[in-house]
Gaussian input, Z-matrix of N, CA and C with variables (Angstrom, degrees):
# hf/3-21g

backbone

0 1
 N
 C     1     B1
 C     2     B2     1     A1
 N     3     B3     2     A2     1     D1
 C     4     B4     3     A3     2     D2
 C     5     B5     4     A4     3     D3
 N     6     B6     5     A5     4     D4
 C     7     B7     6     A6     5     D5
 C     8     B8     7     A7     6     D6
 N     9     B9     8     A8     7     D7
 C    10    B10     9     A9     8     D8
 C    11    B11    10    A10     9     D9
 N    12    B12    11    A11    10    D10
 C    13    B13    12    A12    11    D11
 C    14    B14    13    A13    12    D12
 N    15    B15    14    A14    13    D13
 C    16    B16    15    A15    14    D14
 C    17    B17    16    A16    15    D15
 N    18    B18    17    A17    16    D16
 C    19    B19    18    A18    17    D17
 C    20    B20    19    A19    18    D18
 N    21    B21    20    A20    19    D19
 C    22    B22    21    A21    20    D20
 C    23    B23    22    A22    21    D21
 N    24    B24    23    A23    22    D22
 C    25    B25    24    A24    23    D23
 C    26    B26    25    A25    24    D24
 N    27    B27    26    A26    25    D25
 C    28    B28    27    A27    26    D26
 C    29    B29    28    A28    27    D27
 N    30    B30    29    A29    28    D28
 C    31    B31    30    A30    29    D29
 C    32    B32    31    A31    30    D30
 N    33    B33    32    A32    31    D31
 C    34    B34    33    A33    32    D32
 C    35    B35    34    A34    33    D33
 N    36    B36    35    A35    34    D34
 C    37    B37    36    A36    35    D35
 C    38    B38    37    A37    36    D36
 N    39    B39    38    A38    37    D37
 C    40    B40    39    A39    38    D38
 C    41    B41    40    A40    39    D39
 N    42    B42    41    A41    40    D40
 C    43    B43    42    A42    41    D41
 C    44    B44    43    A43    42    D42
 N    45    B45    44    A44    43    D43
 C    46    B46    45    A45    44    D44
 C    47    B47    46    A46    45    D45
 N    48    B48    47    A47    46    D46
 C    49    B49    48    A48    47    D47
 C    50    B50    49    A49    48    D48
 N    51    B51    50    A50    49    D49
 C    52    B52    51    A51    50    D50
 C    53    B53    52    A52    51    D51
 N    54    B54    53    A53    52    D52
 C    55    B55    54    A54    53    D53
 C    56    B56    55    A55    54    D54
 N    57    B57    56    A56    55    D55
 C    58    B58    57    A57    56    D56
 C    59    B59    58    A58    57    D57
 N    60    B60    59    A59    58    D58
 C    61    B61    60    A60    59    D59
 C    62    B62    61    A61    60    D60
 N    63    B63    62    A62    61    D61
 C    64    B64    63    A63    62    D62
 C    65    B65    64    A64    63    D63
 N    66    B66    65    A65    64    D64
 C    67    B67    66    A66    65    D65
 C    68    B68    67    A67    66    D66
 N    69    B69    68    A68    67    D67
 C    70    B70    69    A69    68    D68
 C    71    B71    70    A70    69    D69
 N    72    B72    71    A71    70    D70
 C    73    B73    72    A72    71    D71
 C    74    B74    73    A73    72    D72
 N    75    B75    74    A74    73    D73
 C    76    B76    75    A75    74    D74
 C    77    B77    76    A76    75    D75
 N    78    B78    77    A77    76    D76
 C    79    B79    78    A78    77    D77
 C    80    B80    79    A79    78    D78
 N    81    B81    80    A80    79    D79
 C    82    B82    81    A81    80    D80
 C    83    B83    82    A82    81    D81
 N    84    B84    83    A83    82    D82
 C    85    B85    84    A84    83    D83
 C    86    B86    85    A85    84    D84
 N    87    B87    86    A86    85    D85
 C    88    B88    87    A87    86    D86
 C    89    B89    88    A88    87    D87
 N    90    B90    89    A89    88    D88
 C    91    B91    90    A90    89    D89
 C    92    B92    91    A91    90    D90
 N    93    B93    92    A92    91    D91
 C    94    B94    93    A93    92    D92
 C    95    B95    94    A94    93    D93
 N    96    B96    95    A95    94    D94
 C    97    B97    96    A96    95    D95
 C    98    B98    97    A97    96    D96
 N    99    B99    98    A98    97    D97
 C   100   B100    99    A99    98    D98
 C   101   B101   100   A100    99    D99
 N   102   B102   101   A101   100   D100
 C   103   B103   102   A102   101   D101
 C   104   B104   103   A103   102   D102
 N   105   B105   104   A104   103   D103
 C   106   B106   105   A105   104   D104
 C   107   B107   106   A106   105   D105
 N   108   B108   107   A107   106   D106
 C   109   B109   108   A108   107   D107
 C   110   B110   109   A109   108   D108
 N   111   B111   110   A110   109   D109
 C   112   B112   111   A111   110   D110
 C   113   B113   112   A112   111   D111
 N   114   B114   113   A113   112   D112
 C   115   B115   114   A114   113   D113
 C   116   B116   115   A115   114   D114
 N   117   B117   116   A116   115   D115
 C   118   B118   117   A117   116   D116
 C   119   B119   118   A118   117   D117
 N   120   B120   119   A119   118   D118
 C   121   B121   120   A120   119   D119
 C   122   B122   121   A121   120   D120
 N   123   B123   122   A122   121   D121
 C   124   B124   123   A123   122   D122
 C   125   B125   124   A124   123   D123
 N   126   B126   125   A125   124   D124
 C   127   B127   126   A126   125   D125
 C   128   B128   127   A127   126   D126
 N   129   B129   128   A128   127   D127
 C   130   B130   129   A129   128   D128
 C   131   B131   130   A130   129   D129
 N   132   B132   131   A131   130   D130
 C   133   B133   132   A132   131   D131
 C   134   B134   133   A133   132   D132
 N   135   B135   134   A134   133   D133
 C   136   B136   135   A135   134   D134
 C   137   B137   136   A136   135   D135
 N   138   B138   137   A137   136   D136
 C   139   B139   138   A138   137   D137
 C   140   B140   139   A139   138   D138
 N   141   B141   140   A140   139   D139
 C   142   B142   141   A141   140   D140
 C   143   B143   142   A142   141   D141
 N   144   B144   143   A143   142   D142
 C   145   B145   144   A144   143   D143
 C   146   B146   145   A145   144   D144
 N   147   B147   146   A146   145   D145
 C   148   B148   147   A147   146   D146
 C   149   B149   148   A148   147   D147
 N   150   B150   149   A149   148   D148
 C   151   B151   150   A150   149   D149
 C   152   B152   151   A151   150   D150
 N   153   B153   152   A152   151   D151
 C   154   B154   153   A153   152   D152
 C   155   B155   154   A154   153   D153
 N   156   B156   155   A155   154   D154
 C   157   B157   156   A156   155   D155
 C   158   B158   157   A157   156   D156
 N   159   B159   158   A158   157   D157
 C   160   B160   159   A159   158   D158
 C   161   B161   160   A160   159   D159
 N   162   B162   161   A161   160   D160
 C   163   B163   162   A162   161   D161
 C   164   B164   163   A163   162   D162
 N   165   B165   164   A164   163   D163
 C   166   B166   165   A165   164   D164
 C   167   B167   166   A166   165   D165
 N   168   B168   167   A167   166   D166
 C   169   B169   168   A168   167   D167
 C   170   B170   169   A169   168   D168
 N   171   B171   170   A170   169   D169
 C   172   B172   171   A171   170   D170
 C   173   B173   172   A172   171   D171
 N   174   B174   173   A173   172   D172
 C   175   B175   174   A174   173   D173
 C   176   B176   175   A175   174   D174
 N   177   B177   176   A176   175   D175
 C   178   B178   177   A177   176   D176
 C   179   B179   178   A178   177   D177
 N   180   B180   179   A179   178   D178
 C   181   B181   180   A180   179   D179
 C   182   B182   181   A181   180   D180
 N   183   B183   182   A182   181   D181
 C   184   B184   183   A183   182   D182
 C   185   B185   184   A184   183   D183
 N   186   B186   185   A185   184   D184
 C   187   B187   186   A186   185   D185
 C   188   B188   187   A187   186   D186
 N   189   B189   188   A188   187   D187
 C   190   B190   189   A189   188   D188
 C   191   B191   190   A190   189   D189
 N   192   B192   191   A191   190   D190
 C   193   B193   192   A192   191   D191
 C   194   B194   193   A193   192   D192
 N   195   B195   194   A194   193   D193
 C   196   B196   195   A195   194   D194
 C   197   B197   196   A196   195   D195
 N   198   B198   197   A197   196   D196
 C   199   B199   198   A198   197   D197
 C   200   B200   199   A199   198   D198
 N   201   B201   200   A200   199   D199
 C   202   B202   201   A201   200   D200
 C   203   B203   202   A202   201   D201
 N   204   B204   203   A203   202   D202
 C   205   B205   204   A204   203   D203
 C   206   B206   205   A205   204   D204
 N   207   B207   206   A206   205   D205
 C   208   B208   207   A207   206   D206
 C   209   B209   208   A208   207   D207
 N   210   B210   209   A209   208   D208
 C   211   B211   210   A210   209   D209
 C   212   B212   211   A211   210   D210
 N   213   B213   212   A212   211   D211
 C   214   B214   213   A213   212   D212
 C   215   B215   214   A214   213   D213
 N   216   B216   215   A215   214   D214
 C   217   B217   216   A216   215   D215
 C   218   B218   217   A217   216   D216
 N   219   B219   218   A218   217   D217
 C   220   B220   219   A219   218   D218
 C   221   B221   220   A220   219   D219
 N   222   B222   221   A221   220   D220
 C   223   B223   222   A222   221   D221
 C   224   B224   223   A223   222   D222
 N   225   B225   224   A224   223   D223
 C   226   B226   225   A225   224   D224
 C   227   B227   226   A226   225   D225
 N   228   B228   227   A227   226   D226
 C   229   B229   228   A228   227   D227
 C   230   B230   229   A229   228   D228
 N   231   B231   230   A230   229   D229
 C   232   B232   231   A231   230   D230
 C   233   B233   232   A232   231   D231
 N   234   B234   233   A233   232   D232
 C   235   B235   234   A234   233   D233
 C   236   B236   235   A235   234   D234
 N   237   B237   236   A236   235   D235
 C   238   B238   237   A237   236   D236
 C   239   B239   238   A238   237   D237
 N   240   B240   239   A239   238   D238
 C   241   B241   240   A240   239   D239
 C   242   B242   241   A241   240   D240
 N   243   B243   242   A242   241   D241
 C   244   B244   243   A243   242   D242
 C   245   B245   244   A244   243   D243
 N   246   B246   245   A245   244   D244
 C   247   B247   246   A246   245   D245
 C   248   B248   247   A247   246   D246
 N   249   B249   248   A248   247   D247
 C   250   B250   249   A249   248   D248
 C   251   B251   250   A250   249   D249

   B1=1.4512
   B2=1.5362
   B3=1.3436
   B4=1.4628
   B5=1.5247
   B6=1.3188
   B7=1.4722
   B8=1.5241
   B9=1.3062
   B10=1.4807
   B11=1.4927
   B12=1.3241
   B13=1.4679
   B14=1.5208
   B15=1.2914
   B16=1.4775
   B17=1.5358
   B18=1.3105
   B19=1.4693
   B20=1.5342
   B21=1.3074
   B22=1.4885
   B23=1.5135
   B24=1.3483
   B25=1.4524
   B26=1.5218
   B27=1.3298
   B28=1.4624
   B29=1.5151
   B30=1.2995
   B31=1.4547
   B32=1.5338
   B33=1.2963
   B34=1.4707
   B35=1.5134
   B36=1.3289
   B37=1.4533
   B38=1.5385
   B39=1.2954
   B40=1.4444
   B41=1.5279
   B42=1.3430
   B43=1.4789
   B44=1.5322
   B45=1.3452
   B46=1.4560
   B47=1.5173
   B48=1.3258
   B49=1.4774
   B50=1.5156
   B51=1.3326
   B52=1.4568
   B53=1.5216
   B54=1.3051
   B55=1.4747
   B56=1.5051
   B57=1.3261
   B58=1.4340
   B59=1.5311
   B60=1.3301
   B61=1.4860
   B62=1.5226
   B63=1.3173
   B64=1.4507
   B65=1.5206
   B66=1.2880
   B67=1.4305
   B68=1.5537
   B69=1.3092
   B70=1.4805
   B71=1.5282
   B72=1.3526
   B73=1.4693
   B74=1.5445
   B75=1.3337
   B76=1.4810
   B77=1.5337
   B78=1.3022
   B79=1.4572
   B80=1.5696
   B81=1.3084
   B82=1.4701
   B83=1.5252
   B84=1.3130
   B85=1.4530
   B86=1.5072
   B87=1.3229
   B88=1.4399
   B89=1.5314
   B90=1.3135
   B91=1.4684
   B92=1.5357
   B93=1.3210
   B94=1.4723
   B95=1.5000
   B96=1.3322
   B97=1.4610
   B98=1.5283
   B99=1.3590
   B100=1.4615
   B101=1.5245
   B102=1.3247
   B103=1.4574
   B104=1.5554
   B105=1.3330
   B106=1.4635
   B107=1.5198
   B108=1.3297
   B109=1.4545
   B110=1.5163
   B111=1.3582
   B112=1.4535
   B113=1.5305
   B114=1.3043
   B115=1.4738
   B116=1.5229
   B117=1.3087
   B118=1.4695
   B119=1.5433
   B120=1.3251
   B121=1.4608
   B122=1.5183
   B123=1.3331
   B124=1.4719
   B125=1.5196
   B126=1.3301
   B127=1.4768
   B128=1.5068
   B129=1.3344
   B130=1.4593
   B131=1.5326
   B132=1.3587
   B133=1.4293
   B134=1.5623
   B135=1.3255
   B136=1.4831
   B137=1.4984
   B138=1.3048
   B139=1.4650
   B140=1.5126
   B141=1.3355
   B142=1.4660
   B143=1.5284
   B144=1.3119
   B145=1.4612
   B146=1.5146
   B147=1.2824
   B148=1.4605
   B149=1.4767
   B150=1.3053
   B151=1.4952
   B152=1.5082
   B153=1.3370
   B154=1.4620
   B155=1.5182
   B156=1.3327
   B157=1.4548
   B158=1.5096
   B159=1.3020
   B160=1.4614
   B161=1.5246
   B162=1.3315
   B163=1.4434
   B164=1.5376
   B165=1.3442
   B166=1.4630
   B167=1.5136
   B168=1.3388
   B169=1.4657
   B170=1.5398
   B171=1.3074
   B172=1.4632
   B173=1.5310
   B174=1.3116
   B175=1.4745
   B176=1.5260
   B177=1.3138
   B178=1.4844
   B179=1.5206
   B180=1.3099
   B181=1.4804
   B182=1.5387
   B183=1.3133
   B184=1.4615
   B185=1.5364
   B186=1.3129
   B187=1.4654
   B188=1.5413
   B189=1.3515
   B190=1.4644
   B191=1.5276
   B192=1.3121
   B193=1.4590
   B194=1.5446
   B195=1.3024
   B196=1.4739
   B197=1.5380
   B198=1.3239
   B199=1.4656
   B200=1.5300
   B201=1.3393
   B202=1.4760
   B203=1.5007
   B204=1.3487
   B205=1.4595
   B206=1.5240
   B207=1.3239
   B208=1.4614
   B209=1.5178
   B210=1.3677
   B211=1.4559
   B212=1.5328
   B213=1.3227
   B214=1.4624
   B215=1.5062
   B216=1.3436
   B217=1.4402
   B218=1.5268
   B219=1.3267
   B220=1.4602
   B221=1.5171
   B222=1.3258
   B223=1.4707
   B224=1.5063
   B225=1.3094
   B226=1.4645
   B227=1.5154
   B228=1.3127
   B229=1.4608
   B230=1.5316
   B231=1.3294
   B232=1.4557
   B233=1.5063
   B234=1.3093
   B235=1.4953
   B236=1.4756
   B237=1.3426
   B238=1.4319
   B239=1.4882
   B240=1.3028
   B241=1.4598
   B242=1.4976
   B243=1.3426
   B244=1.4187
   B245=1.5258
   B246=1.3127
   B247=1.4505
   B248=1.5204
   B249=1.3051
   B250=1.4729
   B251=1.5035
   A1=109.51
   A2=115.57
   A3=118.68
   A4=112.02
   A5=116.81
   A6=120.17
   A7=109.73
   A8=116.61
   A9=120.87
   A10=111.00
   A11=117.27
   A12=120.48
   A13=110.05
   A14=116.61
   A15=121.07
   A16=109.59
   A17=117.54
   A18=121.61
   A19=113.48
   A20=116.62
   A21=120.02
   A22=111.01
   A23=116.96
   A24=119.12
   A25=113.82
   A26=116.76
   A27=120.82
   A28=110.74
   A29=117.38
   A30=122.97
   A31=108.23
   A32=115.67
   A33=123.55
   A34=107.52
   A35=116.38
   A36=122.22
   A37=108.74
   A38=116.12
   A39=122.71
   A40=107.98
   A41=117.41
   A42=121.83
   A43=108.34
   A44=114.86
   A45=121.42
   A46=107.18
   A47=116.13
   A48=122.27
   A49=108.77
   A50=115.61
   A51=121.47
   A52=108.29
   A53=116.00
   A54=121.63
   A55=110.04
   A56=118.70
   A57=125.53
   A58=111.76
   A59=113.81
   A60=119.53
   A61=110.62
   A62=116.67
   A63=120.43
   A64=111.54
   A65=115.54
   A66=121.93
   A67=108.85
   A68=116.88
   A69=120.97
   A70=111.72
   A71=116.47
   A72=118.70
   A73=114.12
   A74=115.00
   A75=118.66
   A76=111.99
   A77=117.86
   A78=121.86
   A79=111.39
   A80=116.57
   A81=119.90
   A82=110.97
   A83=116.27
   A84=121.86
   A85=108.71
   A86=117.98
   A87=121.00
   A88=111.64
   A89=116.04
   A90=119.49
   A91=111.22
   A92=116.09
   A93=119.42
   A94=110.74
   A95=119.09
   A96=121.89
   A97=108.82
   A98=116.26
   A99=119.47
   A100=111.78
   A101=116.08
   A102=121.71
   A103=111.78
   A104=117.62
   A105=121.24
   A106=114.32
   A107=118.18
   A108=123.06
   A109=108.27
   A110=118.68
   A111=120.49
   A112=113.91
   A113=117.56
   A114=122.11
   A115=109.99
   A116=118.25
   A117=122.38
   A118=111.03
   A119=117.56
   A120=120.86
   A121=112.65
   A122=115.43
   A123=119.78
   A124=110.36
   A125=117.34
   A126=119.60
   A127=110.92
   A128=116.80
   A129=120.37
   A130=111.25
   A131=115.49
   A132=121.49
   A133=110.15
   A134=115.89
   A135=119.38
   A136=111.99
   A137=119.23
   A138=121.37
   A139=111.21
   A140=117.35
   A141=120.85
   A142=112.95
   A143=117.75
   A144=120.28
   A145=106.85
   A146=115.61
   A147=120.38
   A148=112.06
   A149=116.13
   A150=123.97
   A151=111.89
   A152=117.43
   A153=121.34
   A154=113.74
   A155=117.93
   A156=119.58
   A157=112.99
   A158=119.46
   A159=121.49
   A160=111.93
   A161=117.71
   A162=119.37
   A163=109.45
   A164=116.31
   A165=119.68
   A166=112.43
   A167=116.61
   A168=120.08
   A169=109.86
   A170=117.25
   A171=121.42
   A172=110.16
   A173=116.53
   A174=121.33
   A175=110.27
   A176=116.83
   A177=119.46
   A178=110.81
   A179=116.99
   A180=121.43
   A181=113.08
   A182=118.09
   A183=120.76
   A184=113.53
   A185=116.49
   A186=119.65
   A187=114.04
   A188=120.34
   A189=119.41
   A190=114.38
   A191=118.11
   A192=120.39
   A193=110.96
   A194=118.00
   A195=123.59
   A196=111.84
   A197=117.19
   A198=120.85
   A199=114.28
   A200=116.99
   A201=118.86
   A202=113.10
   A203=118.31
   A204=121.35
   A205=111.82
   A206=114.63
   A207=122.64
   A208=106.82
   A209=117.71
   A210=119.02
   A211=109.28
   A212=116.95
   A213=123.16
   A214=108.40
   A215=117.22
   A216=120.34
   A217=108.36
   A218=116.05
   A219=119.83
   A220=110.55
   A221=114.87
   A222=120.91
   A223=112.59
   A224=117.89
   A225=122.83
   A226=110.06
   A227=114.95
   A228=120.41
   A229=111.83
   A230=117.10
   A231=120.93
   A232=109.16
   A233=114.69
   A234=118.46
   A235=108.85
   A236=114.20
   A237=119.42
   A238=111.61
   A239=114.29
   A240=119.92
   A241=110.09
   A242=117.30
   A243=122.15
   A244=110.18
   A245=118.27
   A246=123.93
   A247=106.70
   A248=116.42
   A249=120.26
   A250=111.23
   D1=-45.07
   D2=-179.79
   D3=-61.47
   D4=-35.89
   D5=177.18
   D6=-63.12
   D7=-43.94
   D8=178.44
   D9=-62.23
   D10=-40.97
   D11=176.80
   D12=-61.74
   D13=-48.52
   D14=179.97
   D15=-58.89
   D16=-48.78
   D17=-178.44
   D18=-64.46
   D19=-23.65
   D20=-179.32
   D21=-71.47
   D22=-23.67
   D23=-177.16
   D24=78.16
   D25=-0.93
   D26=-179.28
   D27=-83.94
   D28=154.32
   D29=179.20
   D30=-88.14
   D31=83.56
   D32=-178.45
   D33=-121.60
   D34=132.99
   D35=173.06
   D36=-99.61
   D37=139.64
   D38=-177.81
   D39=-117.17
   D40=111.33
   D41=177.82
   D42=-86.71
   D43=125.73
   D44=175.39
   D45=-108.92
   D46=109.87
   D47=-175.91
   D48=-101.60
   D49=127.04
   D50=177.59
   D51=-160.05
   D52=164.79
   D53=175.38
   D54=-87.98
   D55=-24.60
   D56=-172.95
   D57=54.92
   D58=30.74
   D59=175.86
   D60=-96.88
   D61=-14.13
   D62=-179.92
   D63=86.16
   D64=174.04
   D65=176.08
   D66=-108.57
   D67=-172.61
   D68=-169.78
   D69=-53.15
   D70=-40.53
   D71=-174.43
   D72=-68.71
   D73=-20.07
   D74=177.63
   D75=-77.47
   D76=-7.38
   D77=-177.54
   D78=-108.54
   D79=6.91
   D80=-177.76
   D81=-78.74
   D82=149.24
   D83=169.61
   D84=-71.18
   D85=164.07
   D86=177.29
   D87=-59.52
   D88=-35.01
   D89=179.37
   D90=-68.05
   D91=-39.38
   D92=177.08
   D93=-69.14
   D94=-35.88
   D95=175.85
   D96=-57.99
   D97=-45.54
   D98=179.25
   D99=-59.27
   D100=-37.04
   D101=-178.06
   D102=-73.00
   D103=-39.46
   D104=-173.87
   D105=-91.09
   D106=-18.41
   D107=-174.95
   D108=-125.26
   D109=87.79
   D110=-177.16
   D111=-69.69
   D112=-23.46
   D113=-179.21
   D114=-74.25
   D115=130.44
   D116=-175.63
   D117=-61.29
   D118=-41.00
   D119=179.48
   D120=-62.83
   D121=-42.81
   D122=178.62
   D123=-66.57
   D124=-39.28
   D125=178.37
   D126=-62.59
   D127=-45.25
   D128=179.41
   D129=-58.99
   D130=-45.72
   D131=-177.68
   D132=-62.31
   D133=-46.38
   D134=-177.72
   D135=-67.57
   D136=-35.05
   D137=179.94
   D138=-73.67
   D139=-26.45
   D140=-176.17
   D141=-98.10
   D142=-10.72
   D143=176.02
   D144=-111.13
   D145=82.54
   D146=179.52
   D147=-84.62
   D148=159.98
   D149=-178.29
   D150=-46.56
   D151=-43.58
   D152=-175.31
   D153=-62.91
   D154=-17.72
   D155=-173.30
   D156=-111.91
   D157=9.72
   D158=-175.80
   D159=-62.51
   D160=-43.06
   D161=-179.23
   D162=-69.32
   D163=-39.03
   D164=176.52
   D165=-60.32
   D166=-41.45
   D167=178.42
   D168=-66.04
   D169=-42.40
   D170=176.03
   D171=-56.72
   D172=-46.35
   D173=-179.07
   D174=-61.22
   D175=-43.15
   D176=177.84
   D177=-63.92
   D178=-41.08
   D179=-178.45
   D180=-64.91
   D181=-33.24
   D182=-176.44
   D183=-95.34
   D184=3.21
   D185=-174.32
   D186=-46.88
   D187=-45.76
   D188=-178.69
   D189=-65.60
   D190=-21.24
   D191=-176.54
   D192=-122.84
   D193=17.15
   D194=-176.10
   D195=-54.70
   D196=-30.85
   D197=-177.07
   D198=-66.56
   D199=-16.40
   D200=177.10
   D201=-105.43
   D202=-5.28
   D203=-174.54
   D204=-109.34
   D205=135.70
   D206=172.66
   D207=-115.04
   D208=106.51
   D209=176.48
   D210=-72.56
   D211=134.36
   D212=179.76
   D213=-124.68
   D214=111.04
   D215=178.13
   D216=-83.58
   D217=123.55
   D218=-172.62
   D219=-154.27
   D220=131.92
   D221=173.48
   D222=-97.18
   D223=-12.30
   D224=-174.91
   D225=-108.90
   D226=171.10
   D227=-179.78
   D228=-77.42
   D229=-24.70
   D230=179.97
   D231=-130.74
   D232=156.49
   D233=-179.94
   D234=87.61
   D235=-150.32
   D236=-178.66
   D237=113.71
   D238=171.39
   D239=-177.35
   D240=-131.92
   D241=123.16
   D242=178.18
   D243=-62.03
   D244=138.60
   D245=178.34
   D246=-104.86
   D247=115.46
   D248=-178.04
   D249=-99.37

């Protein structure tokens, strides 16, 4: 979506709202990852993308379109705080 916004040339801001806490699989021990993810590539990815780095990974992923995205860290349905 951010790429489409960028390519449109319009001045549109895109708010990305998330907790960046991860889902259940981000909280697994390495042993549990081995049990739940039999594919070697999936195991490697899950072991190397730990909960503490989710926002960092998001930031790296959006780097080319960061100028149109406002990350908003939020645990609730309304409100939240923009992360600059």
